[in-house]
PAZAPA-4460 file (N, C-alpha, C; in steps of 0.05 Angstrom, whole numbers, plus 32768, in hexadecimal, padded with zeros to 4 digits):
% residues 166
    n_x    n_y    n_z   ca_x   ca_y   ca_z    c_x    c_y    c_z   seq   type   mol
   8148   7DDB   8580   815D   7DE8   8589   816F   7DD8   8599     1      M     A
   8187   7DDD   8598   819D   7DCE   85A5   81A7   7DDF   85BC     2      I     A
   81A6   7DD4   85D4   81B0   7DE2   85E9   81CB   7DD3   85F0     3      R     A
   81DF   7DE3   85F6   81FA   7DD7   85F8   8206   7DDF   8615     4      Q     A
   820F   7DCD   8623   821F   7DD2   863A   823A   7DCD   8636     5      F     A
   824F   7DD4   8647   8269   7DD1   8641   8272   7DB5   8636     6      P     A
   8266   7D9E   8640   826E   7D87   8636   8258   7D75   862C     7      N     A
   8240   7D81   8628   822A   7D73   861E   8215   7D84   860E     8      D     A
   8203   7D76   85FF   81ED   7D86   85F4   81D4   7D76   85EF     9      S     A
   81BE   7D83   85EE   81A6   7D74   85EA   8193   7D85   85D9    10      Y     A
   8180   7D77   85CD   816E   7D84   85BD   8155   7D8E   85CA    11      N     A
   8148   7DA5   85C5   8130   7DAC   85D0   811C   7DB6   85B9    12      K     A
   8105   7DAB   85BA   80F0   7DB2   85A6   80E9   7DD3   85A7    13      N     A
   80EB   7DE1   8592   80E6   7DFD   8590   80C7   7DFF   858E    14      L     A
   80B8   7DEE   8589   809C   7DF1   8582   8098   7DF3   8564    15      G     A
   8084   7E02   855C   807D   7E05   8541   808F   7E14   8531    16      D     A
   8093   7E07   8518   80A5   7E17   8507   8098   7E14   84EB    17      A     A
   80A1   7E28   84D9   8095   7E28   84BE   80A9   7E26   84AA    18      E     A
   80A8   7E13   8495   80BC   7E0E   8482   80B0   7E0F   8469    19      V     A
   80B5   7E21   8457   80AA   7E21   843C   80C3   7E1F   842A    20      I     A
   80C1   7E0D   8415   80D6   7E0B   8401   80D0   7DF7   83F0    21      G     A
   80E3   7DEE   83E0   80E3   7DDD   83CA   80FF   7DD1   83C6    22      A     A
   80FD   7DB8   83BC   8114   7DA9   83B4   8110   7DA3   8396    23      E     A
   8127   7DA1   8388   8125   7D9C   836C   813D   7D8C   8365    24      F     A
   813A   7D7A   8351   814C   7D67   8346   814B   7D65   8328    25      E     A
   815F   7D69   831A   815F   7D67   82FD   8175   7D54   82F4    26      F     A
   8171   7D42   82E2   8188   7D32   82D7   8185   7D2E   82B9    27      S     A
   8198   7D2C   82AA   8197   7D2B   8291   81AE   7D1D   8284    28      M     A
   81AA   7D0C   826D   81BF   7D02   8260   81C9   7D14   8249    29      S     A
   81DE   7D21   824A   81E4   7D36   8237   81F1   7D2C   821E    30      L     A
   81FD   7D15   821B   8209   7D07   8207   820B   7CE7   8210    31      T     A
   8212   7CD7   81FC   8216   7CBE   8206   822D   7CBC   8218    32      E     A
   8228   7CB0   8232   823B   7CAD   8245   823D   7CC6   8258    33      G     A
   8232   7CDC   8252   8235   7CF5   8263   821B   7CFE   826F    34      L     A
   8218   7CFA   8289   8201   7CFE   8299   8206   7D16   82AB    35      F     A
   81F0   7D26   82AC   81F4   7D3F   82BE   81DB   7D3F   82D1    36      W     A
   81E2   7D49   82E8   81CA   7D4A   82FE   81CE   7D66   830C    37      R     A
   81B7   7D6F   8314   81B5   7D8B   8322   819F   7D8B   8337    38      F     A
   81A5   7D91   834C   818F   7D92   8363   8195   7DA7   8378    39      G     A
   817F   7DA8   8387   8186   7DBB   839F   816A   7DBF   83AC    40      G     A
   816A   7DD2   83C0   8152   7DDB   83CD   8153   7DFA   83D4    41      D     A
   813C   7E03   83D6   813A   7E1F   83E0   8126   7E1D   83F8    42      V     A
   812B   7E2D   840B   8115   7E2A   8422   8116   7E45   8434    43      K     A
   8101   7E4A   8440   80FC   7E5F   8453   80F3   7E51   846E    44      D     A
   8102   7E56   8483   80FA   7E48   8499   80F6   7E5F   84B0    45      T     A
   80E2   7E59   84C4   80DE   7E6F   84D8   80D3   7E60   84F0    46      E     A
   80DD   7E65   8507   80D4   7E5C   8520   80B7   7E6C   8524    47      V     A
   80A3   7E62   852E   8089   7E6D   8532   8082   7E79   854A    48      Q     A
   808F   7E6E   855F   8084   7E73   857A   809D   7E75   858E    49      E     A
   8096   7E82   85A4   80AC   7E81   85BB   80C1   7E99   85B4    50      G     A
   80D4   7E97   85C5   80E8   7EAC   85C5   80F7   7EB0   85AB    51      A     A
   80F9   7E9A   859B   8107   7E9A   8584   80F5   7E9E   856A    52      L     A
   80DD   7EA3   856D   80C9   7EA9   8558   80D5   7EBC   8543    53      A     A
   80D2   7EB5   852C   80DC   7EC8   8515   80F7   7EC0   850C    54      G     A
   8106   7EAE   851A   8120   7EA8   8512   8120   7E91   8500    55      N     A
   8135   7E8B   84F2   813A   7E76   84E1   8141   7E5D   84EF    56      Q     A
   8139   7E45   84E7   813F   7E2C   84F5   815D   7E29   84F4    57      L     A
   816A   7E1A   8505   8187   7E12   8507   818D   7E02   84EE    58      V     A
   81A4   7E07   84E3   81AD   7DF6   84CD   819C   7DF1   84B8    59      F     A
   818D   7E08   84B0   817D   7E06   849B   8182   7E1E   848A    60      A     A
   8196   7E18   8476   819E   7E2C   8462   8187   7E31   844F    61      P     A
   8183   7E4B   8444   816F   7E52   8432   8172   7E42   8419    62      E     A
   8188   7E3C   840F   818B   7E2C   83F7   81A4   7E17   83FA    63      Y     A
   81A5   7E03   83EA   81BB   7DF3   83E1   81B6   7DEA   83C7    64      S     A
   81CD   7DE8   83B9   81CF   7DDF   839C   81E1   7DCB   839A    65      I     A
   81E0   7DB6   8387   81F4   7DA5   8381   81F1   7D9F   8363    66      N     A
   8207   7D99   8356   8208   7D90   833A   821F   7D7C   8337    67      T     A
   821A   7D69   8324   8230   7D58   8322   8230   7D4E   8304    68      G     A
   8246   7D42   82FC   8249   7D38   82DE   8257   7D1A   82E2    69      L     A
   824E   7D09   82D3   8258   7CEE   82D0   825D   7CE8   82B2    70      D     A
   8278   7CE0   82AB   827B   7CDA   828F   8285   7CBD   8291    71      Y     A
   8277   7CAB   8282   827E   7C91   8280   8287   7C86   8265    72      T     A
   829C   7C79   8263   82A5   7C73   8245   82B4   7C57   8248    73      F     A
   82B3   7C47   8232   82BE   7C2D   822E   82DF   7C33   8230    74      G     A
   82EB   7C20   823C   830A   7C1E   8239   8312   7C06   8224    75      L     A
   8307   7BF0   822E   830A   7BD7   821F   82F2   7BC8   821D    76      T     A
   82F5   7BB2   8210   82DC   7B9E   8212   82DA   7B92   822D    77      D     A
   82C5   7B9A   823B   82C1   7B90   8256   82CA   7BA1   826E    78      G     A
   82D0   7BBC   8265   82DA   7BCF   8279   82D3   7BEB   8271    79      M     A
   82C7   7BF9   8284   82C3   7C16   827D   82CF   7C26   8297    80      D     A
   82CB   7C41   8293   82D5   7C55   82A5   82C1   7C6B   82A8    81      M     A
   82BE   7C73   82C2   82AB   7C8B   82C8   82BB   7C9F   82D6    82      T     A
   82B9   7CB9   82CC   82C5   7CD0   82D8   82AD   7CDF   82E3    83      L     A
   82AE   7CE5   82FE   8299   7CF4   830C   82A5   7D0C   8319    84      H     A
   8294   7D22   8318   829B   7D3B   832A   8282   7D46   8333    85      G     A
   8280   7D4F   834C   8269   7D5F   8357   8274   7D76   8366    86      D     A
   8261   7D88   8368   8263   7DA2   8378   824A   7DA8   8387    87      V     A
   824A   7DAF   83A1   8234   7DB6   83B0   823C   7DD1   83BB    88      S     A
   8224   7DE0   83BD   8223   7DFB   83CC   8210   7DF9   83E4    89      W     A
   8216   7E04   83F9   8201   7E05   8410   8203   7E22   841A    90      V     A
   81EB   7E30   841D   81E7   7E4B   8425   81EF   7E4E   8442    91      G     A
   81F1   7E66   844B   81F7   7E6C   8468   81E0   7E62   8479    92      E     A
   81E6   7E5C   8492   81D3   7E51   84A2   81DB   7E59   84BF    93      Q     A
   81C8   7E59   84D1   81CF   7E5F   84EE   81D5   7E47   8500    94      Y     A
   81E7   7E45   8511   81ED   7E32   8522   81DF   7E31   853B    95      A     A
   81CF   7E44   853F   81C0   7E44   8556   81A3   7E52   8550    96      N     A
   818E   7E4B   8561   8174   7E56   855F   8171   7E70   8562    97      G     A
   8184   7E82   8570   8181   7E9F   8575   818A   7EAC   855B    98      A     A
   8193   7E9C   8548   819E   7EA9   852F   81B3   7EC2   8537    99      N     A
   81C4   7EBB   8547   81DB   7ECD   854D   81EA   7ECF   8535   100      D     A
   81F5   7EE8   852B   8206   7EEB   8518   8222   7EDF   851D   101      D     A
   822B   7EDE   8537   8244   7ECF   853B   8241   7EB2   853A   102      N     A
   822A   7EA8   8533   822A   7E8A   8531   821B   7E86   8517   103      R     A
   8220   7E99   8503   8218   7E95   84E7   822F   7E85   84D7   104      L     A
   8227   7E6D   84CC   8239   7E60   84BD   8235   7E6A   849D   105      I     A
   824F   7E73   8492   824C   7E7F   8476   8248   7E69   8463   106      P     A
   823E   7E70   844D   8239   7E5C   8436   8253   7E50   842D   107      A     A
   8253   7E39   8423   826A   7E2B   841C   8263   7E17   8403   108      Y     A
   827D   7E0F   83F8   8277   7DFA   83E3   8287   7DE4   83E9   109      H     A
   8285   7DCC   83DC   8294   7DB6   83DD   8295   7DA9   83C2   110      M     A
   82AE   7D9E   83B9   82B1   7D91   839F   82BD   7D76   83A4   111      A     A
   82B4   7D64   8393   82BF   7D45   8395   82C2   7D3B   8379   112      N     A
   82D3   7D27   8378   82DB   7D1A   835E   82DC   7CFC   8361   113      A     A
   82D7   7CEC   834F   82DA   7CD0   834E   82E1   7CC5   8333   114      R     A
   82F1   7CB1   8333   82F9   7CA2   8319   82F2   7C86   8320   115      V     A
   82E1   7C79   8311   82DB   7C5B   8315   82E0   7C4B   82FD   116      V     A
   82EE   7C35   8300   82F4   7C23   82ED   82E0   7C0A   82F1   117      L     A
   82CF   7C06   82DD   82B9   7BF0   82DF   82BF   7BD7   82CB   118      N     A
   82BB   7BC0   82D6   82BB   7BAA   82C8   82A0   7BA5   82C0   119      S     A
   829B   7B9F   82A6   8282   7B9A   829B   827D   7B7E   8295   120      T     A
   828E   7B6B   829F   828C   7B4E   8298   827A   7B43   82AD   121      S     A
   8274   7B29   82AB   8264   7B1B   82BF   826B   7B1E   82D9   122      E     A
   8286   7B1A   82DF   8292   7B20   82FB   8298   7B3E   82FC   123      T     A
   8284   7B4D   8304   8287   7B69   8303   8296   7B72   831B   124      S     A
   82A8   7B84   8317   82BA   7B8F   832C   82BD   7BAF   8324   125      W     A
   82C5   7BBF   833B   82CA   7BD9   8334   82E1   7BE2   8346   126      N     A
   82EF   7BF8   8341   8305   7C05   834F   8301   7C21   834A   127      A     A
   8300   7C30   8363   82FD   7C4D   835F   8312   7C5D   8370   128      A     A
   8317   7C73   8364   832B   7C86   8374   831A   7CA0   8376   129      L     A
   8317   7CA9   8390   8306   7CC1   8394   8316   7CD7   83A5   130      W     A
   830C   7CEF   83A1   8317   7D05   83B1   82FC   7D14   83BC   131      V     A
   82FE   7D18   83D6   82E8   7D28   83E2   82F4   7D41   83EC   132      R     A
   82E5   7D57   83EA   82ED   7D72   83EE   8307   7D78   83DF   133      N     A
   8302   7D76   83C3   8316   7D7A   83AD   8327   7D92   83B3   134      L     A
   831B   7DA7   83BA   832B   7DC2   83BD   8338   7DC7   83D9   135      T     A
   8332   7DB3   83E9   833D   7DB4   8406   8333   7DCD   8415   136      N     A
   831B   7DD3   8412   830D   7DEB   841F   8308   7DE3   843B   137      E     A
   8310   7DF4   844F   8305   7DF3   846B   82EC   7E00   846F   138      A     A
   82D7   7DF2   8469   82BD   7DFD   846E   82B2   7DFD   8488   139      N     A
   82A8   7E15   8494   829F   7E14   84AE   8284   7E07   84AC   140      L     A
   8280   7DF3   84BC   8264   7DE4   84BD   8257   7DE7   84D7   141      T     A
   8264   7DF1   84EE   8256   7DF3   850A   8267   7E06   851B   142      N     A
   8258   7E11   852D   8265   7E1F   8541   8256   7E1B   855E   143      I     A
   8265   7E12   8570   825D   7E0A   858A   824C   7E20   8596   144      S     A
   823F   7E1A   85AB   822C   7E2A   85BC   8240   7E45   85C6   145      H     A
   8251   7E3D   85D2   8267   7E4C   85DF   8279   7E5B   85CE   146      L     A
   8278   7E53   85B4   828A   7E5D   859D   82A8   7E57   85A6   147      R     A
   82AB   7E42   85B3   82C6   7E36   85B8   82D0   7E21   85A4   148      Q     A
   82BB   7E16   8598   82C5   7E04   8583   82B7   7E08   8568   149      D     A
   82C8   7E07   8553   82BF   7E0A   8538   82C6   7DF1   852B   150      Y     A
   82B0   7DEA   851C   82AF   7DCF   850D   82B2   7DD4   84ED   151      F     A
   82C7   7DC7   84E1   82CA   7DCC   84C4   82C6   7DB0   84B4   152      Y     A
   82C2   7DB3   849C   82C1   7D9A   848B   82DA   7D8D   848B   153      S     A
   82DA   7D73   8486   82F3   7D65   8488   8307   7D6B   846E   154      P     A
   8320   7D6B   8473   8331   7D75   845D   8331   7D61   8446   155      P     A
   833B   7D68   8430   833C   7D57   8419   8345   7D3A   8421   156      R     A
   8335   7D28   8417   833B   7D0C   841D   833D   7CFE   8402   157      S     A
   834F   7CEB   83FF   8353   7CDB   83E5   8350   7CBD   83ED   158      I     A
   8341   7CAE   83DE   833D   7C92   83E5   8339   7C80   83CC   159      G     A
   8337   7C67   83D3   8335   7C52   83BE   831F   7C42   83C7   160      V     A
   8310   7C35   83B4   82FC   7C22   83BC   82FD   7C0E   83A6   161      E     A
   82F8   7BF4   83B1   82F5   7BDD   839F   82DA   7BD0   83A4   162      F     A
   82CD   7BC5   838F   82B4   7BB8   8390   82B4   7B9E   837F   163      G     A
   82A3   7B8C   8388   82A0   7B72   8379   8284   7B6C   837C   164      W     A
   8278   7B66   8365   825D   7B59   8364   825D   7B3F   8357   165      Q     A
   824F   7B2E   8365   824F   7B10   835A   8234   7B06   8358   166      Y     A
***
């Protein structure tokens, strides 16, 4: 449990908790160059003792799911390109151990994309253009103890990366 003061916070152990759940991951080559992955988790959490017994654990959504596609194809002799897209969904979760409805973080999703140009020669290099939070969603991710501060996912960001392997 996180206790928060106006300018500081600290963690306090709640005691026993029970977590029952499963994680799964599946990946498959659909056709030559097209790769799909799918994964996620489902869980049920419960504090077992103390004043918060019976409540869900903090920041423990009952589910999260993600999926992504990668398509790689040749451009020229010695060069290929990969197109990537992924989406993740996170279920609602509480921002405090008391499970107050006014500190319930709603479910949200996030999408990302990436284009990578790869050299396949001996001096391997790559260049990528990426977009995070493709749909520019302002997803609520935390609410402060006093409900004075609300924290959101970063806005859409666009970047480039360059790499060199020798």
